[in-house]
N, C-alpha and C positions, 0 to 999 in steps of 0.2 A: 237522719233518724236521730239507716238511720237510726235524727235523726230521728223526731224524732217525736207523757203529757202530764204532779203537778200538772199531766197535759192539761186536764181540766181543773182539777183541784188537787191539793196535797193528799197524798195517801197516808193515812195514819197506820204507821207500823208497816214494815217490809218483810214479806215472807222469803226465807232463804230458799234458794234452789237446791232441791234434795232429790235428784234423780238417782235411783238405785242403780248400781253397777251390775245390772243384769241384763241378759239378752232379751230382745223384744221381736225376735224373728221366729223362725221355725214354724210351728203349727198355728201361730197367730197371724199368719199371712205375710211373712217377710222374707228377705233375701237370706243368703247364706251367712256364715259366721265371718268374723273380722278376718280379712286377708284371704278368704276362700278363693283359690284359683290364681292368686297373685298377691301383691304387696300393697299396702295402704299408701296413700298420699299423706305425708307428715306435714301439717301446717301449724304455724304459730296462732295463739288465741289468748284472749283474756276473759276471765271470769265474768259471766253475765251478772247483772245487778238483780234481775227479777226472774221468777219462774218462767218457764217457756210456754207461756199462754200467748196466742197471737195478739190479743188486745192488751196485753200487760207487758209489752216490750217496746221500748223506745230508744234503744241504743244499739251500737254496731255489733258488739260481740254476741248478744242474744239473737239479734237480726240475722247474723250469719247463719246460725242453726235453723231458724225458722224458714229461711229461704231455701234450705236443703230438705227439710221434712214436710213442707206444705207447698201446695199450689192452690191459687185462688181463681177468681174469674179472668183476671188479667195477670200477664207477666211483662215486665219491662225488658225490652230487647237488650241483650248484653253488649251490643255494639253502638246502638243509637239511642237507647233509653225510651224508645217509643212504646207506648202501651199496646200490647198485642193480646188477642184472646188466647187464654190457657184453658180453663174449664168452660169459659163462656162460648156457647154456640152462637148466640146473638144477644145484643143489648138494644132494644128498640124503644123510641119515644117519638111522639108527635108534638109535644109541648115543652120539652126540656125539663119537666117536672114529675111526670109519671112515666116510669120505665118497666118494660116487660123484659125479664131475664130469662133466657133458656140456657140450660147447662148441657154439656155433652153427657150422653149416657155411657155407662160402662167404667166409670171411675170408682175406685174402692179405696177405703182407708187402709191402714197397714194391719188392722185387725180383721180385714176380710169383709167388713160391712160396707155396703154401697154408699157413695157420696150422693145426697139428694138435695132437692131444692130446701127441704126441711133442715138439712145440715148447715145451710147458710143462714136461714132465717133464725134458727136457734142460736147459732154462734154470735150473730149480730145483736140479737136481744140480750144475750149474756154480756157481751162486751159493753153495751150501752148502760146497763142497769147500775144505778148508783150503788146498791148494796154489794155488788161484786168488785167495787174498788179497782177497776181496771184503769190503768195509767193511759191507755189509749182510747178510752171511751169517747173522748172528743171527736174522733173520726166519724162517729155515727150521728153527730148533732144535726146534720142536714136532713135526716130522715124524720118525716112527720111522726109526732108522738114522742120524740126524744125527751122533750121536757117533762112528760108524764113519768118517764122511768128514771130520769136523771134531773130532778129539779134544780134550777140554779140558785135559788134562795137557800142559804145555809140553814140547816136544821128542819127544812120541809121534807115530808115524807113523799116518796113516790105514790102516785095515784093510780098506776097500772103496772102489770108485770112485763107487758110486751109493747112495743112500738106500733101504733095504729097504722103507720105507713108501710108495713111489711105484711104480705099475704102469700101464702103458698097456694098455687093453682093445682099443680099436680107434681109428681116425683121429679120432673126436670124443668119445671117452670114456677117462678115467683115473681110478684110485682112489688115495686118500690114506689112510694109517693113521697117526694121531698117537701119540705116546708115551703120552699120557693123555688122557682126555676134555677137551675144550675147546669148550664150547658156543658161544662167540663167535668161534671161529676164522674162519669164512667172512666175517665182517665186516671182517677185516684184509686181505682179498684185493684191495682196490682200491689197496694200496700198490705203488709202481713196482717194488720188487724182485721181485714176482710176475709180472712181464710175460713174454710168450713170447719166444724168440730163433729166428731163422732158422737153417738149416743153414750158411749162409755165415759166421755168427759163428764156428762151430767149424772150418769148412774153412780159413779164413785169418783168425785173430783180428786180427792187425795191420792188414790191409787193411780190416776191418770198422770198427776204431776210427777209421780215416781217413775213412770214409763210413758212419756208422751206418744201419742199415736196420731200420725198425720196422713197425708195423701201424696206426698211429694216424692222425688226421685231417691232420697235416702231415708233410712230409718235408723234410730238411735240403738246401737248395739250394746254399748256400755258407757257408764259415766262415773269418773272418780273426781268429786269436787276438788277444785283447786289444783287439779293435776291434768286430766285429759278427758276427752270424749271421743268415742270411736263410733262411727256412722258407717253403715253398709248399704249397698244398692237395695232398693225396694223392687223385687223382681216383677211384681204385677202393676208397676206404675204405668199410667195410661197416657202420659204426656209424650211430647216429641223431643224432650230434652233429658233423656235417660242418662245415667251415669256411664261414663266411658272408662271407668276405673273400678277397682274391687273395694273401694271404700276410702274413707278419709279419717285420719286420727288428728283431732284438734288438741294441741298441747299447750297448756297454759304456761305463760312466761310472765314474770313480773319485772323482767328487765330485758328490754329490746336488744341490748348489746349482746346478751347471752344467746338470744335467738339468732342473731346475725352470726355470731361465732359458730353456732351449731349448723347454720346453713352453710358456711364456708367449709366446714368439716364434713359435710355430707351427712349429717345427722338430722337434717330438717330439709324438707323439699320446698316449702313455700313460706316466706316470711313477707307480710304486708305492712310491716312497721319497721322500716330501715332507720337505725339511729342517725341523728343529724350529723354526728361526727364522721359517719361513713359515707355520707352521700357524695362527697367530692370524688371518692375512689371506687364507688360501688360498681360502675360500669366495668372498670378494669378487673377489680377483685373477683367479680362473678363471670368474667369472660363473656360479657354481653348479655348475660341473663338477668336483665334488669329492666324493669318497666317504669317509665315516668310519663304519664299522660293526664290531661285534664279531667277533673272530677267534679261533681256536684257537691262540693264541700266549701264551707266558709268557716274560718276560725275567728271567733270573737271572745271578748272578755265582757262580762255583765256585772251590773251593780245590784246590791240587794236593796231595791227601793222600798222594801218592807221595813228597813231600819231607818229611824227618824232622821239620822245624821245625813242620809242621801236623798232627802225630800226637800222640795222647795227650790227657788230660783237660783240661790247661791250654789247649791249642790248640782244643779243642772249645768251651770257655767263651769264648775270644777270638772265634771264628767267630760264636757267638750274639751277643756284644757288638757286632761290627761290623754285624750285621743291625739291631740296635736303634739304631745310630749314624747310619743312613741315613734322612733325612726323605723318605719316599716321596711324602707328600702334596704337599709344596712342590715337588719335582721334577716330578711329573705335572701339576701346575697351571701352573708357570711355564715349564718347558722344553717340555712336550708339549701345552699348552693343552687338557688334559682328553681328550686322544686316548689316554691310558693311564689305567689304574685300579689303585691300590696293591694288590698281591697279598697275600691272607691265607691261601692254601694253595699247593700245588705243582701244580695243574692248570690249569683255565680255566672261566670261567662259561659257556662254550658248552656244557659237559657238564651243565648244570643239568637239562635235560629227559632226557638220555640216562642220567644217574646218574654220580655220581663227584665232582662239584664240591661242597665243603663250605666255605661262607664262614666265616672265622674259625678254621679248624682250626689254623693256625699260632700262634694266641694271641699273647701278649705279645712273643714273640720276633721277631714281624714288625711290631711297633709301635715308632715312634720314641720314645725316651726317653733324652735326654742323660745324665741323672744315672745311670740304670741301666746304660746302655752303658759309660760311663766307669768306673763301679765293677767291672763284670765283667771289663773288659780289664786294669784295674790289678790286681786281686785275682789274676788269672791270670799276672801277671808282665809284662804289657805286650805290645806287638806284637813278633813275632819279629824280631830285629835292629833293633828301634826304629822300624820303618816298614814299610809295605805298599805294593805296587804294584797298579794296577788296569790290566788290558791288554785291548785289543780293536782290531779293525780300525777304521779311520776313513774308509773310502772310501764307506760307505753307512750308513744308518740313524741319522745325527745323533748317532753314538756319542760323539764327543769332547765334545759339549755335556753330555750327562747324566753322563758319567764325571767331568767337571770339577765338576759339581754334587754328585755322590756323594762324591768325595774332599774337597771343601769341608766337606760335612756332617760327615764323620769328623773332618776337622782341627779344626773348631769345637768339636766334642764333646770332643776330646782336648786342645784348647788348644795344638796344635802344627801349624804350617803345612806341615810335611814329614812328617806322620805317614802321609799317603796321597798317592802320586804316581802320575799318570796315565802310562801307557806306550803311546803309540799305535803301531799297526802300519799301515803305508801300505795295504795290500790285504787283502781277505778271504782269498784263497788262501794268502798268507804267514801270516796269523794262524792259519789252520786247520792248516797244516803244523806250526806250532810247538806247537799244542795237541795234535794227534795223536801228535807225537813226544815228549810229556811234557817240554816245555821251559819250562813255566810255573814261576814261583817264588812269585807272590802271587796275588791275585784275578784272575779272568779271565772275559770274557763267555761265557755258555752259553745263550743264548736257545733255546727250543724251539717249533717249529711242528708242530703234531700231523700224524702220518701218516695216522691214522684216528681217529674220535671215540670213543675208549674210554679210561677212566681208566688202564688198563693201559698205553697208549701214552705217557702222561705220567710213568710211573713205571719200568717195567721196562727200557726201552732206556737210560735215563740213569742209574739208580741200582743196578740189579742188578749183582752182581759181575763178571759176564761181559757186561754190557749193551752194546749195540751202540754207544751214544753216552755211555758211561761215562767221560767225559773227566777227571773228578776222581779216579779210582781208588778210589771208595767201595766198601767191602767189609764188609757186615754180614750174617753168616749168618742172623740172625733175620729181617731184611728179606727176604732171598732165599727163606727158608721160607714166609713170609707170602704172597710173590707166587706161589710154586708152588702153595700151597693155593687162592689165588684163581683161578688159571687153571683148576684142576681142579674148582671149585665146580659143583654141579648147577644152581643158579639165579643169575640176574643179581644179585639183591639180596644173596645170600651173597657172591658175587664182589666187589661194590663195597664191602661192609662189610670184608673182609679187606684189600683194597687200601688202604682208608682207615687200617686198623690199621698197615699198613707205612708210610703216609705220616706217621703220627704218630712213627715212629722217625726219619724225616728231620728233623722239627722238633727232636727231641732232639740228633741227631748234626750237623745243619746242614753237610752236605757242599757245599751251595749255598745261597745267599740268594735267596729270592723277591723280586723287586723289584716288578714291575707286570705286568698283563695288557695285551696290546697289541691295539688295534684295527687292522683292515685300512684303509689310507688309500691313496688314488690321486688323481690329477688326470688330466684328458684334454682334448684339443683340440677345437676347433670342428668339425674335418673328420671326426670319428668319433661313432658313436652306439652304443647298446646295450652300454655299458661297465659291467661289474660285477665284483666280486671274489667268489671263492667263500669259504667258511668257513675256508679255510686262508690267506686274504689274497692269493691269486694271481689276476690278471686271467684272466677266462674268455675267451681269445683266439678261440676259434671263434665266439663270439657277436658280436663287434665287426663293425660295418659301417662302410664309408668312404663319405661323402657325395660 
């Protein structure tokens, strides 16, 4: 995410998340107060970048909350990542282009109003419309009429208020007509952008943002920006994954070492961002309460191709050379204690069964070779301006440690201690704001957590010219054409082959450097049980119990 859209275009201006620290339960159709009948699960968290609108979130921290307060048509199985029906009773098609969707009756939003077919159609039309500047609008581009509400040409005004491909049949049925056949489209519908929205969202948008109302297993009880958010069970939740605890307190940490210390001291129950320096001893420190499992995550660093110095043939060769100058094996072993695996393609090994992952697709370009790297960079005229920066937030993810190691690797290869310089940004929100406003000048972190387990999700949102998370500004018409053909393919095998052909272009162009595949890692306290991570590396909060 994820994970994650710049998904389609850069959003001019970012709205600060400003949820009021007030209860949204009681007479408004919610569960009991915080900690009613027991104690909360206390979990580490990072401040979201955007307001908690389903189509306006493309990062992990906001996604955690959306997954707790919303349920859509599909939900990804927390063990297998398989797309399973949640609110969908059936999704039927005869031609892979026209779909009839029937939702289960009896679901309600947390304000007591029913979830209907209109709730989905209205939400999708809102998410798609260019005037609403939703960063996830890209996810609706497959629906017929998307171009009418979200014209691709800059400065062109929309010619419709709603997408022609959506039609409400009755309270529990609506139809979707896609622009072209897309056999795998139903598998994408577990992503948060496709969540339904209540009428209150449209009646008073500002008020809804202060107190978001969903239809999921939890509702927001209180929120203190930059400090914490408390969620409690929604008592009238109609799904089969109701909360098994009395609520969750998400606590904002700007330093994962502090979170780990609190976890060891029993002041925190779940931390899913273990400091790199603690990974070697975490299993022993936590007496076995440590999770380390494969996840649909790849860590990359991207280049700002919108900057002139990173354009052209020489810059392409320099990007490939920098990829060869990073010793992935050493970094994953010494910094991450083998909780990362050096990347050899642009996807993730979790797609091995589903199709799409191809070990070694990146070839020599993703293998460390000091001599080859130095020759490539020098033959291309050297680094732009003589040096390159590497930028990321440093409040989560042990990013400072691996960035230092990556820059040291580049500096050793080039024989210049100032060839690569780390540029730390204090918070994730500040970092993402800089990225989405095209303010990068050198390499910058662009890790991806899958939204759904398809190779399409690792390629199109990030590298398609109008992709939802195309932070680098990569634009290759040949790549776009291959992705379009893959989406229209009649078989999954044909689609995967075309996507992999598109991926080979990424190896040649190198808009981003694949670094490593990331495991899902977490630790938990003695007072909680049934703690696990889903294939997206996010804690399955509904299953956690408190002793």
